[in-house]
All heavy atoms as a GROMACS GRO file, in nm:
protein
  642
    1ASN      N    1   8.041  18.447   9.855
    1ASN     CA    2   8.021  18.307   9.889
    1ASN      C    3   8.086  18.270  10.022
    1ASN      O    4   8.035  18.187  10.096
    1ASN     CB    5   8.073  18.218   9.778
    1ASN     CG    6   7.991  18.227   9.651
    1ASN    OD1    7   7.882  18.282   9.648
    1ASN    ND2    8   8.044  18.171   9.543
    2GLY      N    9   8.201  18.330  10.049
    2GLY     CA   10   8.269  18.301  10.174
    2GLY      C   11   8.188  18.344  10.295
    2GLY      O   12   8.175  18.270  10.393
    3GLU      N   13   8.132  18.465  10.288
    3GLU     CA   14   8.051  18.513  10.400
    3GLU      C   15   7.923  18.433  10.414
    3GLU      O   16   7.877  18.408  10.526
    3GLU     CB   17   8.023  18.662  10.383
    3GLU     CG   18   8.148  18.746  10.403
    3GLU     CD   19   8.126  18.894  10.377
    3GLU    OE1   20   8.015  18.933  10.335
    3GLU    OE2   21   8.221  18.970  10.400
    4ALA      N   22   7.865  18.388  10.304
    4ALA     CA   23   7.745  18.303  10.311
    4ALA      C   24   7.778  18.171  10.379
    4ALA      O   25   7.701  18.121  10.462
    4ALA     CB   26   7.689  18.278  10.170
    5ALA      N   27   7.894  18.114  10.347
    5ALA     CA   28   7.936  17.989  10.412
    5ALA      C   29   7.958  18.012  10.561
    5ALA      O   30   7.918  17.929  10.644
    5ALA     CB   31   8.064  17.936  10.346
    6GLN      N   32   8.018  18.125  10.596
    6GLN     CA   33   8.038  18.157  10.738
    6GLN      C   34   7.905  18.166  10.812
    6GLN      O   35   7.892  18.114  10.923
    6GLN     CB   36   8.115  18.288  10.753
    6GLN     CG   37   8.260  18.279  10.713
    6GLN     CD   38   8.328  18.413  10.714
    6GLN    OE1   39   8.272  18.514  10.673
    6GLN    NE2   40   8.452  18.415  10.762
    7ARG      N   41   7.807  18.235  10.753
    7ARG     CA   42   7.676  18.248  10.818
    7ARG      C   43   7.611  18.112  10.839
    7ARG      O   44   7.555  18.084  10.945
    7ARG     CB   45   7.584  18.339  10.736
    7ARG     CG   46   7.618  18.487  10.747
    7ARG     CD   47   7.512  18.575  10.685
    7ARG     NE   48   7.496  18.553  10.541
    7ARG     CZ   49   7.569  18.612  10.448
    7ARG    NH1   50   7.666  18.696  10.481
    7ARG    NH2   51   7.546  18.587  10.320
    8LEU      N   52   7.620  18.026  10.738
    8LEU     CA   53   7.563  17.892  10.751
    8LEU      C   54   7.634  17.812  10.860
    8LEU      O   55   7.571  17.747  10.943
    8LEU     CB   56   7.569  17.817  10.618
    8LEU     CG   57   7.467  17.858  10.514
    8LEU    CD1   58   7.498  17.790  10.381
    8LEU    CD2   59   7.326  17.823  10.560
    9ASN      N   60   7.767  17.816  10.860
    9ASN     CA   61   7.842  17.741  10.961
    9ASN      C   62   7.808  17.789  11.102
    9ASN      O   63   7.798  17.709  11.195
    9ASN     CB   64   7.992  17.748  10.933
    9ASN     CG   65   8.031  17.666  10.812
    9ASN    OD1   66   7.972  17.562  10.785
    9ASN    ND2   67   8.130  17.711  10.738
   10ALA      N   68   7.791  17.919  11.119
   10ALA     CA   69   7.752  17.973  11.250
   10ALA      C   70   7.613  17.925  11.288
   10ALA      O   71   7.589  17.885  11.402
   10ALA     CB   72   7.758  18.125  11.248
   11ALA      N   73   7.520  17.924  11.193
   11ALA     CA   74   7.384  17.878  11.220
   11ALA      C   75   7.382  17.729  11.250
   11ALA      O   76   7.307  17.684  11.339
   11ALA     CB   77   7.292  17.910  11.102
   12PHE      N   78   7.462  17.651  11.179
   12PHE     CA   79   7.465  17.506  11.200
   12PHE      C   80   7.511  17.470  11.342
   12PHE      O   81   7.473  17.366  11.394
   12PHE     CB   82   7.557  17.437  11.098
   12PHE     CG   83   7.507  17.441  10.957
   12PHE    CD1   84   7.596  17.425  10.852
   12PHE    CD2   85   7.373  17.459  10.927
   12PHE    CE1   86   7.553  17.427  10.720
   12PHE    CE2   87   7.329  17.462  10.795
   12PHE     CZ   88   7.419  17.445  10.692
   13ALA      N   89   7.591  17.554  11.403
   13ALA     CA   90   7.639  17.526  11.539
   13ALA      C   91   7.524  17.517  11.639
   13ALA      O   92   7.539  17.457  11.745
   13ALA     CB   93   7.739  17.633  11.581
   14LYS      N   94   7.409  17.575  11.604
   14LYS     CA   95   7.293  17.575  11.693
   14LYS      C   96   7.196  17.461  11.664
   14LYS      O   97   7.104  17.436  11.742
   14LYS     CB   98   7.221  17.709  11.682
   14LYS     CG   99   7.309  17.826  11.718
   14LYS     CD  100   7.241  17.958  11.686
   14LYS     CE  101   7.339  18.073  11.703
   14LYS     NZ  102   7.288  18.197  11.651
   15ASN      N  103   7.210  17.395  11.550
   15ASN     CA  104   7.117  17.288  11.510
   15ASN      C  105   7.132  17.164  11.598
   15ASN      O  106   7.241  17.131  11.641
   15ASN     CB  107   7.142  17.245  11.365
   15ASN     CG  108   7.097  17.349  11.265
   15ASN    OD1  109   7.026  17.443  11.298
   15ASN    ND2  110   7.140  17.332  11.142
   16LYS      N  111   7.017  17.095  11.618
   16LYS     CA  112   7.016  16.968  11.690
   16LYS      C  113   6.923  16.870  11.618
   16LYS      O  114   6.826  16.913  11.554
   16LYS     CB  115   6.965  16.987  11.833
   16LYS     CG  116   7.050  17.074  11.920
   16LYS     CD  117   6.993  17.076  12.061
   16LYS     CE  118   7.008  17.207  12.128
   16LYS     NZ  119   6.915  17.310  12.110
   17ILE      N  120   6.950  16.742  11.630
   17ILE     CA  121   6.858  16.641  11.580
   17ILE      C  122   6.724  16.664  11.651
   17ILE      O  123   6.720  16.685  11.771
   17ILE     CB  124   6.909  16.497  11.608
   17ILE    CG1  125   7.038  16.472  11.529
   17ILE    CG2  126   6.805  16.392  11.576
   17ILE    CD1  127   7.021  16.464  11.379
   18GLY      N  128   6.615  16.664  11.574
   18GLY     CA  129   6.482  16.687  11.629
   18GLY      C  130   6.434  16.830  11.613
   18GLY      O  131   6.316  16.857  11.632
   19ASP      N  132   6.524  16.923  11.580
   19ASP     CA  133   6.483  17.061  11.556
   19ASP      C  134   6.388  17.066  11.437
   19ASP      O  135   6.398  16.986  11.344
   19ASP     CB  136   6.603  17.151  11.525
   19ASP     CG  137   6.683  17.189  11.648
   19ASP    OD1  138   6.641  17.157  11.761
   19ASP    OD2  139   6.790  17.252  11.630
   20THR      N  140   6.298  17.165  11.438
   20THR     CA  141   6.207  17.182  11.326
   20THR      C  142   6.282  17.239  11.206
   20THR      O  143   6.381  17.311  11.221
   20THR     CB  144   6.089  17.274  11.362
   20THR    OG1  145   6.140  17.399  11.403
   20THR    CG2  146   6.004  17.213  11.472
   21CYS      N  147   6.233  17.202  11.088
   21CYS     CA  148   6.296  17.244  10.963
   21CYS      C  149   6.195  17.224  10.851
   21CYS      O  150   6.085  17.174  10.873
   21CYS     CB  151   6.422  17.161  10.939
   21CYS     SG  152   6.395  16.981  10.947
   22GLN      N  153   6.234  17.260  10.730
   22GLN     CA  154   6.150  17.238  10.613
   22GLN      C  155   6.190  17.106  10.550
   22GLN      O  156   6.307  17.083  10.522
   22GLN     CB  157   6.168  17.351  10.512
   22GLN     CG  158   6.115  17.484  10.562
   22GLN     CD  159   6.123  17.590  10.455
   22GLN    OE1  160   6.138  17.562  10.336
   22GLN    NE2  161   6.114  17.715  10.496
   23THR      N  162   6.091  17.018  10.531
   23THR     CA  163   6.118  16.886  10.475
   23THR      C  164   6.202  16.899  10.348
   23THR      O  165   6.175  16.980  10.261
   23THR     CB  166   5.986  16.812  10.447
   23THR    OG1  167   5.919  16.794  10.572
   23THR    CG2  168   6.009  16.677  10.383
   24GLY      N  169   6.309  16.820  10.342
   24GLY     CA  170   6.401  16.822  10.230
   24GLY      C  171   6.522  16.911  10.254
   24GLY      O  172   6.622  16.899  10.183
   25GLU      N  173   6.515  16.999  10.353
   25GLU     CA  174   6.627  17.087  10.386
   25GLU      C  175   6.748  17.004  10.427
   25GLU      O  176   6.735  16.902  10.493
   25GLU     CB  177   6.585  17.180  10.500
   25GLU     CG  178   6.688  17.278  10.545
   25GLU     CD  179   6.640  17.365  10.661
   25GLU    OE1  180   6.522  17.356  10.701
   25GLU    OE2  181   6.722  17.441  10.711
   26GLN      N  182   6.866  17.050  10.389
   26GLN     CA  183   6.990  16.984  10.429
   26GLN      C  184   7.069  17.078  10.518
   26GLN      O  185   7.066  17.199  10.499
   26GLN     CB  186   7.072  16.947  10.306
   26GLN     CG  187   7.002  16.848  10.216
   26GLN     CD  188   7.080  16.819  10.091
   26GLN    OE1  189   7.167  16.895  10.051
   26GLN    NE2  190   7.049  16.709  10.027
   27ALA      N  191   7.138  17.022  10.615
   27ALA     CA  192   7.214  17.103  10.710
   27ALA      C  193   7.322  17.018  10.775
   27ALA      O  194   7.336  16.900  10.745
   27ALA     CB  195   7.120  17.160  10.816
   28CYS      N  196   7.394  17.081  10.866
   28CYS     CA  197   7.491  17.012  10.948
   28CYS      C  198   7.443  17.015  11.092
   28CYS      O  199   7.395  17.119  11.138
   28CYS     CB  200   7.628  17.079  10.939
   28CYS     SG  201   7.699  17.082  10.772
   29VAL      N  202   7.453  16.904  11.160
   29VAL     CA  203   7.422  16.895  11.302
   29VAL      C  204   7.540  16.827  11.367
   29VAL      O  205   7.578  16.716  11.328
   29VAL     CB  206   7.292  16.816  11.330
   29VAL    CG1  207   7.275  16.792  11.478
   29VAL    CG2  208   7.171  16.890  11.273
   30SER      N  209   7.597  16.894  11.466
   30SER     CA  210   7.720  16.848  11.528
   30SER      C  211   7.824  16.838  11.416
   30SER      O  212   7.851  16.937  11.349
   30SER     CB  213   7.698  16.716  11.601
   30SER     OG  214   7.814  16.673  11.666
   31THR      N  215   7.879  16.724  11.392
   31THR     CA  216   7.977  16.710  11.283
   31THR      C  217   7.919  16.634  11.164
   31THR      O  218   7.990  16.604  11.070
   31THR     CB  219   8.101  16.633  11.334
   31THR    OG1  220   8.060  16.504  11.378
   31THR    CG2  221   8.168  16.708  11.447
   32ASN      N  222   7.788  16.604  11.170
   32ASN     CA  223   7.725  16.518  11.071
   32ASN      C  224   7.637  16.593  10.972
   32ASN      O  225   7.581  16.698  11.004
   32ASN     CB  226   7.641  16.411  11.141
   32ASN     CG  227   7.723  16.326  11.234
   32ASN    OD1  228   7.840  16.301  11.209
   32ASN    ND2  229   7.663  16.282  11.342
   33PHE      N  230   7.620  16.535  10.855
   33PHE     CA  231   7.531  16.585  10.752
   33PHE      C  232   7.392  16.532  10.781
   33PHE      O  233   7.375  16.413  10.809
   33PHE     CB  234   7.580  16.533  10.616
   33PHE     CG  235   7.494  16.575  10.501
   33PHE    CD1  236   7.509  16.700  10.444
   33PHE    CD2  237   7.399  16.489  10.450
   33PHE    CE1  238   7.429  16.739  10.338
   33PHE    CE2  239   7.320  16.527  10.343
   33PHE     CZ  240   7.336  16.652  10.287
   34VAL      N  241   7.289  16.619  10.778
   34VAL     CA  242   7.152  16.576  10.806
   34VAL      C  243   7.057  16.627  10.700
   34VAL      O  244   7.086  16.723  10.629
   34VAL     CB  245   7.103  16.626  10.945
   34VAL    CG1  246   7.185  16.566  11.057
   34VAL    CG2  247   7.102  16.777  10.953
   35GLN      N  248   6.943  16.560  10.692
   35GLN     CA  249   6.835  16.602  10.604
   35GLN      C  250   6.707  16.608  10.685
   35GLN      O  251   6.687  16.528  10.777
   35GLN     CB  252   6.819  16.507  10.486
   35GLN     CG  253   6.719  16.558  10.384
   35GLN     CD  254   6.731  16.487  10.251
   35GLN    OE1  255   6.808  16.394  10.236
   35GLN    NE2  256   6.656  16.532  10.154
   36CYS      N  257   6.623  16.704  10.652
   36CYS     CA  258   6.497  16.721  10.723
   36CYS      C  259   6.393  16.624  10.667
   36CYS      O  260   6.370  16.618  10.547
   36CYS     CB  261   6.449  16.864  10.706
   36CYS     SG  262   6.300  16.902  10.798
   37VAL      N  263   6.334  16.547  10.757
   37VAL     CA  264   6.230  16.450  10.720
   37VAL      C  265   6.108  16.479  10.807
   37VAL      O  266   6.120  16.486  10.930
   37VAL     CB  267   6.280  16.305  10.743
   37VAL    CG1  268   6.171  16.205  10.710
   37VAL    CG2  269   6.405  16.278  10.660
   38ASN      N  270   5.994  16.496  10.744
   38ASN     CA  271   5.869  16.523  10.814
   38ASN      C  272   5.881  16.641  10.911
   38ASN      O  273   5.830  16.638  11.023
   38ASN     CB  274   5.821  16.398  10.889
   38ASN     CG  275   5.789  16.284  10.794
   38ASN    OD1  276   5.736  16.306  10.686
   38ASN    ND2  277   5.822  16.163  10.834
   39GLY      N  278   5.951  16.745  10.868
   39GLY     CA  279   5.959  16.868  10.945
   39GLY      C  280   6.058  16.868  11.060
   39GLY      O  281   6.060  16.961  11.141
   40ARG      N  282   6.143  16.765  11.069
   40ARG     CA  283   6.243  16.758  11.177
   40ARG      C  284   6.375  16.705  11.121
   40ARG      O  285   6.376  16.619  11.034
   40ARG     CB  286   6.197  16.662  11.287
   40ARG     CG  287   6.066  16.700  11.349
   40ARG     CD  288   6.087  16.744  11.490
   40ARG     NE  289   5.959  16.780  11.549
   40ARG     CZ  290   5.942  16.889  11.620
   40ARG    NH1  291   6.041  16.969  11.643
   40ARG    NH2  292   5.825  16.917  11.671
   41PHE      N  293   6.486  16.758  11.176
   41PHE     CA  294   6.615  16.701  11.141
   41PHE      C  295   6.624  16.563  11.205
   41PHE      O  296   6.622  16.551  11.328
   41PHE     CB  297   6.731  16.788  11.192
   41PHE     CG  298   6.749  16.915  11.115
   41PHE    CD1  299   6.756  17.037  11.180
   41PHE    CD2  300   6.762  16.914  10.977
   41PHE    CE1  301   6.774  17.155  11.109
   41PHE    CE2  302   6.780  17.031  10.905
   41PHE     CZ  303   6.786  17.152  10.973
   42GLN      N  304   6.630  16.458  11.121
   42GLN     CA  305   6.625  16.322  11.173
   42GLN      C  306   6.737  16.233  11.123
   42GLN      O  307   6.783  16.147  11.196
   42GLN     CB  308   6.492  16.256  11.136
   42GLN     CG  309   6.374  16.321  11.199
   42GLN     CD  310   6.244  16.255  11.160
   42GLN    OE1  311   6.242  16.153  11.092
   42GLN    NE2  312   6.135  16.313  11.202
   43GLU      N  313   6.772  16.247  11.000
   43GLU     CA  314   6.868  16.154  10.941
   43GLU      C  315   7.008  16.212  10.952
   43GLU      O  316   7.032  16.326  10.916
   43GLU     CB  317   6.833  16.126  10.796
   43GLU     CG  318   6.700  16.059  10.782
   43GLU     CD  319   6.668  16.024  10.637
   43GLU    OE1  320   6.751  16.052  10.549
   43GLU    OE2  321   6.560  15.970  10.616
   44SER      N  322   7.099  16.132  11.001
   44SER     CA  323   7.235  16.178  11.021
   44SER      C  324   7.332  16.088  10.945
   44SER      O  325   7.323  15.966  10.955
   44SER     CB  326   7.267  16.176  11.170
   44SER     OG  327   7.398  16.214  11.193
   45VAL      N  328   7.420  16.151  10.869
   45VAL     CA  329   7.525  16.077  10.798
   45VAL      C  330   7.659  16.124  10.855
   45VAL      O  331   7.695  16.241  10.839
   45VAL     CB  332   7.519  16.103  10.646
   45VAL    CG1  333   7.632  16.031  10.575
   45VAL    CG2  334   7.384  16.064  10.590
   46PRO      N  335   7.730  16.035  10.924
   46PRO     CA  336   7.857  16.078  10.984
   46PRO      C  337   7.964  16.105  10.878
   46PRO      O  338   7.968  16.040  10.774
   46PRO     CB  339   7.896  15.960  11.072
   46PRO     CG  340   7.823  15.843  11.017
   46PRO     CD  341   7.699  15.896  10.952
   47CYS      N  342   8.048  16.201  10.908
   47CYS     CA  343   8.163  16.230  10.823
   47CYS      C  344   8.280  16.143  10.866
   47CYS      O  345   8.284  16.092  10.978
   47CYS     CB  346   8.201  16.378  10.835
   47CYS     SG  347   8.081  16.488  10.758
   48GLY      N  348   8.374  16.128  10.777
   48GLY     CA  349   8.492  16.047  10.806
   48GLY      C  350   8.585  16.114  10.905
   48GLY      O  351   8.575  16.234  10.933
   49ARG      N  352   8.677  16.038  10.955
   49ARG     CA  353   8.776  16.086  11.051
   49ARG      C  354   8.850  16.207  10.994
   49ARG      O  355   8.892  16.208  10.880
   49ARG     CB  356   8.874  15.975  11.082
   49ARG     CG  357   8.984  16.019  11.178
   49ARG     CD  358   9.066  15.905  11.220
   49ARG     NE  359   8.992  15.848  11.334
   49ARG     CZ  360   9.033  15.747  11.407
   49ARG    NH1  361   9.147  15.690  11.378
   49ARG    NH2  362   8.963  15.703  11.507
   50GLY      N  363   8.865  16.308  11.079
   50GLY     CA  364   8.937  16.428  11.039
   50GLY      C  365   8.854  16.528  10.960
   50GLY      O  366   8.908  16.630  10.916
   51THR      N  367   8.726  16.498  10.940
   51THR     CA  368   8.638  16.590  10.867
   51THR      C  369   8.510  16.610  10.948
   51THR      O  370   8.481  16.536  11.041
   51THR     CB  371   8.601  16.537  10.728
   51THR    OG1  372   8.519  16.420  10.740
   51THR    CG2  373   8.724  16.505  10.646
   52ARG      N  374   8.437  16.712  10.908
   52ARG     CA  375   8.304  16.734  10.965
   52ARG      C  376   8.220  16.805  10.861
   52ARG      O  377   8.272  16.861  10.764
   52ARG     CB  378   8.312  16.814  11.094
   52ARG     CG  379   8.364  16.954  11.080
   52ARG     CD  380   8.358  17.024  11.213
   52ARG     NE  381   8.426  17.151  11.212
   52ARG     CZ  382   8.388  17.255  11.283
   52ARG    NH1  383   8.281  17.247  11.360
   52ARG    NH2  384   8.456  17.367  11.281
   53CYS      N  385   8.091  16.804  10.882
   53CYS     CA  386   8.000  16.870  10.789
   53CYS      C  387   8.017  17.021  10.802
   53CYS      O  388   8.008  17.077  10.911
   53CYS     CB  389   7.856  16.828  10.821
   53CYS     SG  390   7.736  16.898  10.707
   54LEU      N  391   8.040  17.086  10.688
   54LEU     CA  392   8.058  17.231  10.684
   54LEU      C  393   7.998  17.287  10.555
   54LEU      O  394   7.993  17.218  10.453
   54LEU     CB  395   8.206  17.267  10.688
   54LEU     CG  396   8.280  17.241  10.818
   54LEU    CD1  397   8.431  17.248  10.796
   54LEU    CD2  398   8.237  17.340  10.925
   55ALA      N  399   7.956  17.413  10.563
   55ALA     CA  400   7.919  17.486  10.442
   55ALA      C  401   8.048  17.532  10.375
   55ALA      O  402   8.139  17.583  10.441
   55ALA     CB  403   7.832  17.605  10.477
   56VAL      N  404   8.055  17.514  10.245
   56VAL     CA  405   8.175  17.543  10.167
   56VAL      C  406   8.137  17.641  10.057
   56VAL      O  407   8.038  17.619   9.986
   56VAL     CB  408   8.232  17.413  10.104
   56VAL    CG1  409   8.356  17.441  10.024
   56VAL    CG2  410   8.256  17.308  10.211
   57PRO      N  411   8.213  17.750  10.040
   57PRO     CA  412   8.180  17.843   9.931
   57PRO      C  413   8.211  17.781   9.795
   57PRO      O  414   8.314  17.715   9.778
   57PRO     CB  415   8.271  17.962   9.958
   57PRO     CG  416   8.385  17.908  10.037
   57PRO     CD  417   8.329  17.793  10.117
   58LEU      N  418   8.119  17.802   9.702
   58LEU     CA  419   8.146  17.758   9.565
   58LEU      C  420   8.249  17.852   9.503
   58LEU      O  421   8.253  17.971   9.534
   58LEU     CB  422   8.017  17.760   9.483
   58LEU     CG  423   7.909  17.662   9.529
   58LEU    CD1  424   7.783  17.679   9.444
   58LEU    CD2  425   7.960  17.519   9.522
   59ARG      N  426   8.330  17.799   9.415
   59ARG     CA  427   8.439  17.879   9.358
   59ARG      C  428   8.403  17.940   9.223
   59ARG      O  429   8.454  18.045   9.187
   59ARG     CB  430   8.563  17.792   9.343
   59ARG     CG  431   8.613  17.744   9.481
   59ARG     CD  432   8.726  17.650   9.470
   59ARG     NE  433   8.849  17.726   9.443
   59ARG     CZ  434   8.966  17.671   9.428
   59ARG    NH1  435   8.979  17.541   9.434
   59ARG    NH2  436   9.072  17.745   9.406
   60THR      N  437   8.318  17.875   9.145
   60THR     CA  438   8.289  17.926   9.011
   60THR      C  439   8.146  17.973   8.993
   60THR      O  440   8.114  18.030   8.890
   60THR     CB  441   8.320  17.819   8.905
   60THR    OG1  442   8.248  17.700   8.936
   60THR    CG2  443   8.469  17.787   8.902
   61PHE      N  444   8.059  17.946   9.091
   61PHE     CA  445   7.920  17.989   9.085
   61PHE      C  446   7.886  18.056   9.217
   61PHE      O  447   7.954  18.037   9.318
   61PHE     CB  448   7.826  17.868   9.064
   61PHE     CG  449   7.850  17.794   8.938
   61PHE    CD1  450   7.925  17.677   8.937
   61PHE    CD2  451   7.800  17.840   8.818
   61PHE    CE1  452   7.949  17.607   8.820
   61PHE    CE2  453   7.823  17.771   8.700
   61PHE     CZ  454   7.897  17.654   8.700
   62GLU      N  455   7.778  18.132   9.217
   62GLU     CA  456   7.734  18.193   9.342
   62GLU      C  457   7.670  18.088   9.431
   62GLU      O  458   7.597  18.002   9.384
   62GLU     CB  459   7.633  18.305   9.314
   62GLU     CG  460   7.598  18.384   9.438
   62GLU     CD  461   7.520  18.509   9.406
   62GLU    OE1  462   7.534  18.561   9.294
   62GLU    OE2  463   7.447  18.553   9.495
   63GLY      N  464   7.701  18.092   9.560
   63GLY     CA  465   7.638  18.003   9.656
   63GLY      C  466   7.735  17.919   9.735
   63GLY      O  467   7.856  17.943   9.735
   64THR      N  468   7.678  17.821   9.802
   64THR     CA  469   7.755  17.731   9.888
   64THR      C  470   7.708  17.588   9.865
   64THR      O  471   7.604  17.564   9.804
   64THR     CB  472   7.733  17.765  10.037
   64THR    OG1  473   7.594  17.751  10.068
   64THR    CG2  474   7.780  17.906  10.070
   65THR      N  475   7.786  17.495   9.916
   65THR     CA  476   7.748  17.356   9.917
   65THR      C  477   7.786  17.300  10.054
   65THR      O  478   7.863  17.363  10.127
   65THR     CB  479   7.818  17.277   9.803
   65THR    OG1  480   7.763  17.146   9.796
   65THR    CG2  481   7.968  17.270   9.823
   66LEU      N  482   7.731  17.186  10.088
   66LEU     CA  483   7.766  17.120  10.214
   66LEU      C  484   7.854  17.001  10.184
   66LEU      O  485   7.835  16.933  10.084
   66LEU     CB  486   7.641  17.072  10.288
   66LEU     CG  487   7.538  17.176  10.325
   66LEU    CD1  488   7.424  17.112  10.404
   66LEU    CD2  489   7.600  17.288  10.403
   67GLY      N  490   7.949  16.976  10.271
   67GLY     CA  491   8.034  16.860  10.252
   67GLY      C  492   8.109  16.825  10.378
   67GLY      O  493   8.118  16.904  10.471
   68CYS      N  494   8.161  16.705  10.379
   68CYS     CA  495   8.247  16.658  10.488
   68CYS      C  496   8.389  16.698  10.452
   68CYS      O  497   8.449  16.640  10.361
   68CYS     CB  498   8.234  16.507  10.504
   68CYS     SG  499   8.072  16.453  10.561
   69LYS      N  500   8.439  16.797  10.520
   69LYS     CA  501   8.569  16.856  10.487
   69LYS      C  502   8.650  16.881  10.614
   69LYS      O  503   8.594  16.894  10.722
   69LYS     CB  504   8.551  16.990  10.415
   69LYS     CG  505   8.465  16.986  10.291
   69LYS     CD  506   8.536  16.924  10.177
   69LYS     CE  507   8.452  16.932  10.050
   69LYS     NZ  508   8.510  16.861   9.940
   70ALA      N  509   8.779  16.895  10.598
   70ALA     CA  510   8.867  16.935  10.708
   70ALA      C  511   8.853  17.085  10.731
   70ALA      O  512   8.841  17.163  10.636
   70ALA     CB  513   9.012  16.901  10.675
   71ASP      N  514   8.853  17.126  10.857
   71ASP     CA  515   8.839  17.267  10.892
   71ASP      C  516   8.940  17.355  10.818
   71ASP      O  517   8.905  17.460  10.765
   71ASP     CB  518   8.859  17.288  11.043
   71ASP     CG  519   8.743  17.239  11.127
   71ASP    OD1  520   8.651  17.173  11.075
   71ASP    OD2  521   8.744  17.268  11.248
   72VAL      N  522   9.065  17.311  10.814
   72VAL     CA  523   9.171  17.392  10.754
   72VAL      C  524   9.145  17.415  10.605
   72VAL      O  525   9.170  17.523  10.552
   72VAL     CB  526   9.311  17.329  10.780
   72VAL    CG1  527   9.327  17.195  10.710
   72VAL    CG2  528   9.420  17.425  10.740
   73ASP      N  529   9.090  17.315  10.536
   73ASP     CA  530   9.062  17.330  10.393
   73ASP      C  531   8.949  17.429  10.369
   73ASP      O  532   8.957  17.514  10.279
   73ASP     CB  533   9.026  17.194  10.332
   73ASP     CG  534   9.143  17.097  10.334
   73ASP    OD1  535   9.259  17.141  10.340
   73ASP    OD2  536   9.117  16.975  10.333
   74VAL      N  537   8.843  17.421  10.450
   74VAL     CA  538   8.730  17.512  10.433
   74VAL      C  539   8.770  17.654  10.473
   74VAL      O  540   8.733  17.750  10.406
   74VAL     CB  541   8.606  17.463  10.510
   74VAL    CG1  542   8.492  17.562  10.500
   74VAL    CG2  543   8.562  17.327  10.456
   75ALA      N  544   8.847  17.666  10.580
   75ALA     CA  545   8.894  17.799  10.621
   75ALA      C  546   8.975  17.865  10.509
   75ALA      O  547   8.961  17.985  10.483
   75ALA     CB  548   8.975  17.789  10.749
   76ALA      N  549   9.058  17.787  10.441
   76ALA     CA  550   9.137  17.840  10.330
   76ALA      C  551   9.048  17.882  10.214
   76ALA      O  552   9.071  17.987  10.152
   76ALA     CB  553   9.240  17.737  10.284
   77LEU      N  554   8.946  17.803  10.182
   77LEU     CA  555   8.854  17.839  10.075
   77LEU      C  556   8.778  17.967  10.109
   77LEU      O  557   8.759  18.054  10.024
   77LEU     CB  558   8.755  17.725  10.047
   77LEU     CG  559   8.812  17.605   9.974
   77LEU    CD1  560   8.712  17.490   9.974
   77LEU    CD2  561   8.845  17.644   9.830
   78ILE      N  562   8.733  17.977  10.234
   78ILE     CA  563   8.661  18.098  10.276
   78ILE      C  564   8.754  18.219  10.267
   78ILE      O  565   8.716  18.323  10.213
   78ILE     CB  566   8.604  18.080  10.418
   78ILE    CG1  567   8.487  17.980  10.414
   78ILE    CG2  568   8.562  18.214  10.478
   78ILE    CD1  569   8.433  17.939  10.550
   79ALA      N  570   8.875  18.205  10.315
   79ALA     CA  571   8.971  18.316  10.309
   79ALA      C  572   9.001  18.357  10.166
   79ALA      O  573   9.019  18.476  10.136
   79ALA     CB  574   9.100  18.278  10.382
   80SER      N  575   9.003  18.261  10.073
   80SER     CA  576   9.032  18.292   9.933
   80SER      C  577   8.924  18.379   9.869
   80SER      O  578   8.948  18.439   9.765
   80SER     CB  579   9.053  18.164   9.853
   80SER     OG  580   8.929  18.099   9.827
   81THR      N  581   8.806  18.388   9.932
   81THR     CA  582   8.699  18.473   9.880
   81THR      C  583   8.712  18.616   9.932
   81THR      O  584   8.636  18.703   9.891
   81THR     CB  585   8.560  18.419   9.920
   81THR    OG1  586   8.540  18.438  10.060
   81THR    CG2  587   8.542  18.275   9.881
   82GLY      N  588   8.804  18.638  10.026
   82GLY     CA  589   8.820  18.769  10.087
   82GLY      C  590   8.750  18.782  10.220
   82GLY      O  591   8.765  18.883  10.290
   83ALA      N  592   8.671  18.683  10.257
   83ALA     CA  593   8.602  18.686  10.386
   83ALA      C  594   8.704  18.664  10.498
   83ALA      O  595   8.800  18.589  10.482
   83ALA     CB  596   8.494  18.578  10.393
   84GLN      N  597   8.681  18.730  10.609
   84GLN     CA  598   8.770  18.717  10.724
   84GLN      C  599   8.695  18.656  10.841
   84GLN      O  600   8.574  18.661  10.848
   84GLN     CB  601   8.824  18.854  10.764
   84GLN     CG  602   8.906  18.919  10.656
   84GLN     CD  603   8.957  19.056  10.697
   84GLN    OE1  604   8.931  19.104  10.806
   84GLN    NE2  605   9.031  19.120  10.608
   85GLY      N  606   8.768  18.595  10.933
   85GLY     CA  607   8.706  18.543  11.055
   85GLY      C  608   8.688  18.393  11.057
   85GLY      O  609   8.612  18.342  11.138
   86GLY      N  610   8.756  18.321  10.969
   86GLY     CA  611   8.753  18.175  10.976
   86GLY      C  612   8.622  18.113  10.931
   86GLY      O  613   8.549  18.168  10.848
   87LEU      N  614   8.590  17.998  10.990
   87LEU     CA  615   8.475  17.919  10.946
   87LEU      C  616   8.341  17.987  10.970
   87LEU      O  617   8.247  17.967  10.894
   87LEU     CB  618   8.474  17.783  11.018
   87LEU     CG  619   8.592  17.691  10.985
   87LEU    CD1  620   8.587  17.567  11.074
   87LEU    CD2  621   8.591  17.651  10.839
   88THR      N  622   8.332  18.066  11.078
   88THR     CA  623   8.203  18.125  11.113
   88THR      C  624   8.202  18.277  11.110
   88THR      O  625   8.099  18.338  11.138
   88THR     CB  626   8.161  18.081  11.255
   88THR    OG1  627   8.259  18.128  11.348
   88THR    CG2  628   8.147  17.930  11.266
   89GLY      N  629   8.314  18.337  11.076
   89GLY     CA  630   8.321  18.482  11.071
   89GLY      C  631   8.350  18.546  11.205
   89GLY      O  632   8.362  18.667  11.216
   90SER      N  633   8.364  18.463  11.308
   90SER     CA  634   8.387  18.517  11.442
   90SER      C  635   8.533  18.504  11.486
   90SER      O  636   8.565  18.530  11.600
   90SER     CB  637   8.296  18.446  11.543
   90SER     OG  638   8.328  18.308  11.549
   91GLY      N  639   8.617  18.462  11.395
   91GLY     CA  640   8.758  18.456  11.428
   91GLY      C  641   8.804  18.319  11.447
   91GLY      O  642   8.907  18.278  11.470
   0.00000   0.00000   0.00000
């Protein structure tokens, strides 16, 4: 789960509002949570101060979830899975 979260976080760094996507898909763009509407990332929900949208590894089930979290908290969760390299796996 940690490595899956890292891959998503690395991919999210490339996303932009207006990029093509599958309708209903959820992602992070910049520091905000977005949803795909009509084939494009359009809707943006800002995260609170000190947080940003990140993929977070689930602890009791396989997979990840998205949330507005502090970098240090997500990095610790990823590290607790045994994955190395921080939020994106690149260090």
